[in-house]
MARLUMGU-462983 format. One line per field, with one value per residue (C-alpha): x, y, z; residue number from 0. Coordinates in Angstrom, 2 decimals, always signed. Last residue first. Layout:
x	[X  ...]
y	[Y  ...]
z	[Z  ...]
dovo	[NUM  ...]
//
This chain:
x	[-197.19  -195.40  -197.12  -200.38  -198.61  -200.68  -197.81  -196.84  -193.06  -193.82  -192.13  -190.94  -187.89  -186.39  -183.60  -186.06  -185.07  -181.23  -179.20  -181.28  -184.02  -182.08  -179.48  -181.86  -182.78  -180.23  -177.24  -178.99  -181.03  -177.78  -176.03  -179.03  -178.99  -175.09  -173.36  -173.45  -171.36  -172.59  -170.63  -171.94  -171.19  -172.29  -171.17  -171.92  -173.40  -176.42  -176.79  -180.59  -181.89  -182.65  -182.43  -183.54  -185.77  -189.21  -187.35  -190.14  -192.57  -189.97  -187.80  -190.82  -191.55  -187.91  -187.76  -191.00  -189.51  -186.12  -187.80  -190.04  -187.17  -185.75  -188.68  -188.55  -185.03  -185.61  -188.33  -186.05  -183.49  -186.33  -187.12  -183.19  -182.79  -181.65  -178.15  -177.09  -180.04  -178.67  -176.28  -177.31  -175.00  -171.70  -169.91  -169.20  -172.49  -174.33  -172.77  -176.08  -178.58  -176.01  -174.49  -177.58  -178.62  -175.71  -175.97  -179.34  -181.19  -178.60  -179.26  -177.93  -178.96  -177.85  -177.72  -181.52  -182.08  -179.95  -182.16  -185.41  -184.41  -182.26  -184.97  -187.67  -185.14  -184.69  -188.66  -188.56  -185.85  -188.00  -190.97  -189.19  -187.79  -191.23  -191.71  -189.61  -186.64  -184.92  -183.84  -185.40  -185.54  -181.98  -181.17  -183.06  -180.67  -178.00  -178.64  -178.04  -174.57  -174.69  -174.37  -177.64  -178.47  -175.90  -175.28  -173.56  -172.01  -170.97  -167.34  -167.11  -164.73  -167.33  -169.70  -167.68  -167.13  -170.98  -171.60  -169.00  -170.36  -173.91  -173.06  -171.78  -174.63  -177.22  -174.70  -174.55  -178.53  -179.23  -182.75  -184.39  -185.90  -186.06  -182.43  -181.23  -178.68  -180.90  -178.56  -175.27  -176.95  -178.05  -174.13  -174.57  -172.65  -170.47  -170.24  -167.69  -168.47  -165.83  -162.46  -159.39  -156.80  -156.22  -160.01  -160.05  -157.15  -158.86  -161.90  -159.48  -158.10  -161.80  -162.99  -160.31  -162.55  -164.90  -162.57  -160.49  -159.17  -160.45  -160.82  -163.34  -163.58  -161.85  -158.37  -157.19  -154.61  -157.09  -159.82  -162.52  -166.17  -168.86  -170.94  -170.86  -169.57  -170.74  -174.21  -174.10  -173.60  -175.14  -173.53  -173.91  -170.94  -168.31  -169.24  -167.43  -165.51  -164.01  -164.96  -163.31  -164.96  -168.24  -169.08  -169.03  -166.48  -166.29  -164.12  -165.42  -164.09]
y	[-40.41  -43.92  -47.06  -48.26  -50.03  -52.94  -55.40  -53.81  -52.66  -49.26  -45.81  -47.47  -44.89  -47.47  -45.74  -43.07  -43.12  -43.95  -41.83  -39.56  -38.63  -38.82  -36.93  -33.99  -33.37  -34.58  -32.60  -29.99  -29.21  -29.39  -26.86  -24.64  -24.98  -23.95  -25.05  -28.76  -28.39  -31.12  -33.21  -33.81  -36.93  -39.72  -43.19  -45.68  -43.42  -45.20  -46.73  -47.32  -51.18  -53.58  -57.27  -58.96  -61.99  -60.33  -58.23  -56.21  -55.47  -55.69  -53.25  -50.88  -50.93  -50.21  -47.27  -45.65  -45.78  -44.41  -41.72  -41.02  -40.69  -38.33  -36.46  -35.99  -35.04  -32.15  -31.16  -30.94  -29.12  -26.75  -26.04  -25.61  -22.47  -22.88  -21.43  -24.41  -25.13  -24.37  -27.16  -29.11  -32.09  -29.84  -31.84  -28.95  -27.22  -30.60  -31.17  -31.97  -32.99  -34.65  -35.98  -37.17  -39.08  -41.29  -43.10  -43.23  -46.74  -49.70  -52.73  -56.56  -59.18  -57.50  -59.59  -59.88  -56.65  -54.69  -53.12  -53.36  -52.57  -49.39  -48.01  -48.43  -46.72  -43.88  -43.80  -43.57  -41.12  -38.73  -38.95  -37.92  -35.30  -33.92  -33.45  -30.40  -29.29  -32.36  -30.40  -26.88  -26.89  -26.09  -29.06  -31.38  -30.07  -30.55  -34.28  -35.43  -36.79  -37.74  -41.05  -42.92  -46.23  -48.28  -51.45  -54.35  -56.60  -59.82  -60.85  -64.14  -63.00  -63.05  -61.63  -58.46  -58.04  -58.46  -55.65  -53.63  -54.05  -53.52  -50.29  -49.06  -50.09  -47.87  -45.26  -45.41  -45.93  -42.38  -42.44  -39.31  -36.98  -37.28  -36.36  -34.30  -37.02  -40.14  -42.93  -41.37  -38.46  -41.02  -42.30  -45.99  -46.75  -49.09  -51.97  -54.84  -58.20  -61.47  -59.64  -61.72  -58.87  -60.41  -60.41  -56.76  -56.13  -57.69  -55.48  -52.58  -53.50  -53.65  -50.40  -48.46  -45.70  -45.22  -45.94  -42.93  -42.53  -38.86  -37.65  -34.75  -35.01  -31.65  -31.01  -29.87  -26.79  -24.66  -26.43  -28.05  -27.28  -29.16  -27.21  -27.90  -31.59  -32.71  -30.96  -33.28  -32.66  -35.01  -38.17  -38.46  -40.58  -38.80  -35.86  -36.48  -39.28  -39.37  -42.76  -42.73  -40.19  -39.38  -43.15  -44.23  -46.95  -49.99  -53.14  -56.47  -59.68]
z	[+116.24  +117.43  +117.82  +118.99  +122.53  +122.82  +122.97  +126.17  +126.76  +126.68  +125.30  +121.70  +122.30  +124.61  +126.48  +128.01  +131.43  +130.99  +128.30  +126.45  +128.87  +131.74  +130.17  +129.36  +132.55  +135.47  +134.34  +132.87  +136.33  +138.25  +136.09  +136.40  +140.11  +140.24  +143.60  +142.42  +139.43  +137.69  +135.17  +131.17  +129.14  +131.02  +130.20  +127.61  +124.71  +123.37  +119.77  +119.50  +118.82  +116.13  +115.78  +112.46  +112.05  +111.41  +108.91  +107.09  +110.05  +112.75  +110.94  +110.70  +114.13  +114.99  +112.20  +113.49  +117.13  +116.10  +114.40  +117.12  +119.47  +117.10  +117.29  +121.19  +121.10  +118.49  +120.77  +123.75  +121.72  +120.84  +124.50  +125.58  +123.14  +119.73  +118.52  +116.70  +114.52  +111.24  +111.96  +115.09  +114.17  +113.86  +116.50  +119.01  +118.44  +118.86  +121.98  +124.28  +121.48  +119.08  +121.82  +123.50  +120.40  +120.33  +117.21  +115.82  +114.58  +115.08  +113.04  +113.17  +110.88  +107.37  +104.24  +103.46  +104.90  +102.48  +99.83  +101.67  +105.01  +103.92  +101.56  +104.45  +106.77  +104.53  +104.31  +108.17  +108.57  +105.93  +107.89  +111.21  +109.33  +108.59  +112.29  +112.11  +114.85  +113.66  +110.28  +110.10  +106.22  +105.89  +108.37  +105.60  +102.82  +104.86  +105.53  +108.83  +109.35  +113.16  +112.94  +111.31  +110.05  +112.17  +110.34  +112.20  +109.43  +110.08  +108.77  +107.23  +104.74  +102.01  +104.53  +104.46  +100.97  +100.19  +102.75  +101.12  +97.73  +98.67  +100.42  +97.11  +94.73  +97.15  +96.77  +93.11  +92.86  +94.58  +95.74  +94.89  +97.59  +101.59  +102.69  +100.06  +98.84  +99.43  +99.64  +99.98  +101.87  +104.58  +105.12  +106.25  +109.35  +110.21  +112.66  +112.02  +113.20  +113.05  +113.31  +112.79  +112.13  +108.73  +108.48  +108.92  +106.75  +103.93  +104.64  +104.46  +101.08  +99.77  +101.66  +99.81  +97.70  +100.29  +103.28  +102.16  +105.63  +105.72  +102.31  +102.67  +106.53  +107.24  +108.60  +111.99  +112.21  +113.73  +115.67  +113.83  +113.96  +112.13  +110.10  +106.17  +105.90  +109.31  +108.32  +105.37  +101.69  +99.00  +97.54  +93.60  +92.97  +95.18  +97.15  +100.73  +99.02  +102.65  +104.22  +107.73  +110.13  +108.06  +107.67  +110.86  +112.46  +114.49  +115.40  +116.43  +118.32]
dovo	[252  251  250  249  248  247  246  245  244  243  242  241  240  239  238  237  236  235  234  233  232  231  230  229  228  227  226  225  224  223  222  221  220  219  218  217  216  215  214  213  212  211  210  209  208  207  206  205  204  203  202  201  200  199  198  197  196  195  194  193  192  191  190  189  188  187  186  185  184  183  182  181  180  179  178  177  176  175  174  173  172  171  170  169  168  167  166  165  164  163  162  161  160  159  158  157  156  155  154  153  152  151  150  149  148  147  146  145  144  143  142  141  140  139  138  137  136  135  134  133  132  131  130  129  128  127  126  125  124  123  122  121  120  119  118  117  116  115  114  113  112  111  110  109  108  107  106  105  104  103  102  101  100  99  98  97  96  95  94  93  92  91  90  89  88  87  86  85  84  83  82  81  80  79  78  77  76  75  74  73  72  71  70  69  68  67  66  65  64  63  62  61  60  59  58  57  56  55  54  53  52  51  50  49  48  47  46  45  44  43  42  41  40  39  38  37  36  35  34  33  32  31  30  29  28  27  26  25  24  23  22  21  20  19  18  17  16  15  14  13  12  11  10  9  8  7  6  5  4  3  2  1  0]
//
């Protein structure tokens, strides 16, 4: 039996121990009366108690996400040793209780510094994600067997303004959204190739949403086009970002 969380939804400690700001911290829309994620469930400070509860509950697997901004606060600069050490402690606590860690590398919380430079609209973010992935594999690869690259890519593209993940680019048009989608696919592909190179025994894949997120209005041509276009790219047709199942595929570009 397993359970799952994401960093921004449970950790709190949004600026603790050198963590940088993410688009969730800055841009996420919250209805009136709804609090922010500055404290959340305070899992960052109470993870040891939480793991004890997981064990009491009988969990044998726990999927959680690592906050990119704890590892590399500005997305592509200096590595934050305190953030790296924190997730070592979390993983060690899980393993000590016989709970398999399943790590999501990126769950909506793009570093705000990258977003300010264009975010997923810029190919530089692909390089930044690949570097971040390398740090994770090198640090935690001996302890973590199961990896998920990007959580619900379609949600970030289709509903980015609602969850804050489009950040600066919340007002972009459809063409740029497709470009962002393409760049995310390339980033995932690079991370997967890198994982297989560094951790040949590991398992890795995308974390896709399990059901359609939009419903068409058949009388509106634009609605039908949107419903069958972007979701087919993010939810079904292109589930594998590598694009081909042959051994001769040269890799992402």
